[in-house]
Each structure stands twice: as C-alpha cells, then as structure tokens.
N, C-alpha and C positions, 0 to 999 in steps of 0.2 A: 303287285302291291308295293314292291320296292320303288316303282315309278312315282308313286304318290303318297308314300308313307308319312310325309310331313306336310301335306298340302291340304288347305281348306279353301273352298270356293264359296263366296257369298253372293247369292242372287237376291231377287226381290221376294220370291215365294219360298225358296228352298236354300238350305246351306248344305254343302257336300263336305263330308269329313271322312278320313280313312276308317275302314272297318277294323275295330280293335276288339279284344276279348271282352271289354266292358259292354259291348253291344250284343254279344252272343245270346244271353238269356232272353232278351226281347225278340231277337231274330228267331230263336228256337220256338218261342210261343207262336210266332207267325206261321212257322212251317208245320205246326200241328193241324193247320187248315187243309182239308182235303182239296178244296178249290185251288188254293195256292200251289199245292204240290202238283195238281193236274196241270195248271197253267205253266208251271216252271219245269215240268217233267222231272221233278225231284222225288227222291225217296225220303221217307221219314227217318230221321236220325235221332239218336239219344243226345242228351245235352253234352255228354263227354265227346261223342263223335262230332258234334258241331264245333266244340272247342278245338278238336284235332284238325278238322277241316279248315277252320279259320287260321290256325297256326301254320298249316302247310301253304296256304295262299300267301302268307306274308313274305315268304322267301321267293315267290315266283316273280320273274322279271317280264313275263309276257301277259300279265293281267293288270288292269287298272280298275280298282274297285272303290266306290264311295258309298257310305251310308247317307241316305237322304233325310235331312231334318226339316221339320216345319219351321220356316224362318220366323214367323210371327210368334210361335211359342218360344223359340230359342232366344229371341231378343227381349223377352219379358224380363222385368226387374221385380224382385231379385231373380237372377237367372236360374231356371229350373235344371234338374239333372238332365244331362244330354240324352240319356236313354228314354226319357219321357217325351222327347221331341221327335223320336224316330218315326218315320212314315214309310220307309222303303229303302231300296238300294238301286244303284246304277253301275254298270260295268262295261269295260272295253276289253275284248280278248284279242291279243296280237299273236295269233297262233298259226297264221299262214306263212310257212317258211319260204314259200316262193314269192310272196308279196308282203314285205314288211310295212307297206304303206296302207294296208287294209286292216280295219278294226271292226270286229263284230260287237255291236252294241246291244245291251239288254237293260231294261228298266222295269222295276217293280214298285208300285205303290201298294203296300200291303194293308194299310189301314183303310177299311171301307169308307169311313167318313171323310177321308182326304182325297178320294178319287174324283175325277171329272172337275177338278178345280184348277187345272193347269200346272200342277206340281210335277207330273211326269214329263210334260212338255219342256218345262224350264230345266229340269234335271238332265234331260237328254241334250238340250242345247248347250248346257254348261260343259258336259263331258265331251261333246263334239268339238266345241271351241278349244277345250284343253287338248284334245287329240290332234287338232289341226296346228295349234300354235306351239305345243310342247313336245309332241311325239312325231310330228312330220307326217301325219296321216292325210291321205288324199282320197280315200274311199271308205265308206261305211256300209255295213251289212246288218240286217236284222232278220231273225227267223222267229216267226210268230205262229201260234196255233190258228188253224183256219177259222175256228169259231170265235176267236178273240177279236171281234170287230172293232171295239174301242181302240185297241193298240194299233191295229192296221190303219185305222183312220188317222190316229195321231202321227204315225210315221209318214203317212202320205202328206199331211200338213207340213211336215218337216222336209218335204221335197223328195222323199224316197219314192222309188218306183218298183212295182212288183216285177220280178224277173223270172220266178219259177214257183211251182207248187208241187209239194210232195204228198201223194196220197198215202204213202207208206207211213210217214211221220205225221201226217195230218197237219202240215204247216206250210206257210208261204214264206218266200224269201224276198226281201225288199233291199234295194241298194241305192246308194247316193254317191255319185262321182263328184268330188269337190273341185269343180271348175273355178276359175277366178271369180265369176259372178256369185257362185254359191259360197265361196270362202268369204267374200265381202258381206253377203247376207248373214252368214253365221256370226261373223264378228259384230255386225250391226245389232243383231238380236241379243248379243251378250256384252254390249259395250258398258253396261252397268255393273258387271261382275267384278268383285275384288278377290284377289288371291292373297292369302296370308298363311304364315306357318301355323301348323296345327299345334305344335309345341315349341317353346323356346329351346334353343340348343343348350343341352345340359353342360356341354364343355365350355360354354361361354356365358355363364349367368350374369356376369358383370356388364356385358355389352347389350343384353336384352333390354329394349325400351319398355316403359310401363305399358304401352300399347300392346307390344308383343306378349308381355307377361299376362295381360288380361285375356289373351286369346289362347293361352296354352292350357292343356288339360292333362295333368298327370293321372292317368286312369289305371286302376288295378288290373293286373294281368296274372294268370296262373303260371306263365312262363315268359320267355323272351320274345314271343311272337306277337304280331299284330296284323292279321290278314283277313280273308273272307271266302265265302262261298257265293255262287252267283244266283241270279233269279230274273223273273219278269212276270207281270200280271195284267188285270184290267186297271191300270195300265201294266201289261206283262208281255215280255217276249221270251222265247225259250232258248236255253243253252243248246249248242249243237252237240 
C-alpha cells in the first residue's frame, strides 16, 4: 500500500483509488457473501477485524491495492460519496523474494450488477500498466479457482497463458511474460489513463492547484492507517 498510497488512476469505465478505512464498511458487507468468500478463499471477519486487516496492509511495501470505483457513477454531478461508487478491488502482490519483477494480480468485481461489463478487464489493465511503468514488473501471475471460468477467460483475453493446475487448491495458474510487444500492447490499451494524486499534499496546501484540490478526499479514519485486504471474483482470482 505504501507504493500507491496517494495514487489515483482514471480510466474510461473505472477509477482506481487507494483502499482506505472509509471503504471498509462497504467492503465488509461484500465479504458477508458466501460466494465471494469461496471465490476469494477468504474467511468471514468482523468489522473490527476488517479495519485491523486494512490497517496492517497500509504499512506493507510488497502490496499494491486499489479499490475499483464505477467511473460513470463517480463522475456524476453533484459527486456522490466515494463509497457508493465502489464495485470491487484489484491488487498486485510483490512477494517473490527471488524475483522482484514478478507481480501476482488479483481482481474482484463484487457488485453482481457490475459484472461482465468490462470493469474487471480495465481494472486489470490499469494495474498491469502501473506495475510495468512504475514498479518495473516484467511478469504477471494470476491464480484462479478452476470453476471460475469468467475470470479465466478474462485473463486469457489479457494474453495470460495457463501454466499449471492444482487439484489440491482447485485452482489454475496463468502467467504473462511482458515482452516488448506485450509491453507496447499494455501501454496502448491504457493510453487514455490519467494518474492523479489521491489527496493534495497536506504539507504544501498553498501549492496545490484547484484541480488537485478537487481530486483530494480527506476521508475519516479510525487511526493513522490506510490499507487493504485482497480478493478476486466473477471476475475473481484467489490469493495464494
């Protein structure tokens, strides 16, 4: 989370923002779903445990987590509360100590009415582009439940290839090596994306432009942390 704690990515269908404590209540409601817990291999947590999990993630330097917002809802005027625009989350895990250029990607579109509309695809492309251009990643991996055919098909459309299947975990592993042609393709697919600060710098209020101020969101927090817990669904891939 420290990697993207003040980063906002604006696409056509989705807006990616850091996962803060203000997002936890909606996230907690999502994870009451037995379907989502099954697809994400997650345990049901109390609201307090969700806050604690979110807080612990904000200090991690090997995770890059964004909440996925519905761009159409988010751009409405007057602008609605951010939590009402939430549709899922997308994550990169940089946990392979032997290969810092590998990122495990997970994406979840939790709102059933928002699935199969291309939001998961664009969210995945946005974080892949971010990983390639900002984090120096050259390989991506996704682990998905064998029965989650929509997610498998989505990653295959993103040029991922299946490399293994685990009958123990009932999941398949797909990978993408970012060759120069693949890098060019990813950047072409995300050429419309804008990157903006999520919040104006508090230490420099006088230098923040009106544009920057209009994009900053001082959200309430129970403590000093702003992090996340991971996931994935229809569209969903599973944490390892």
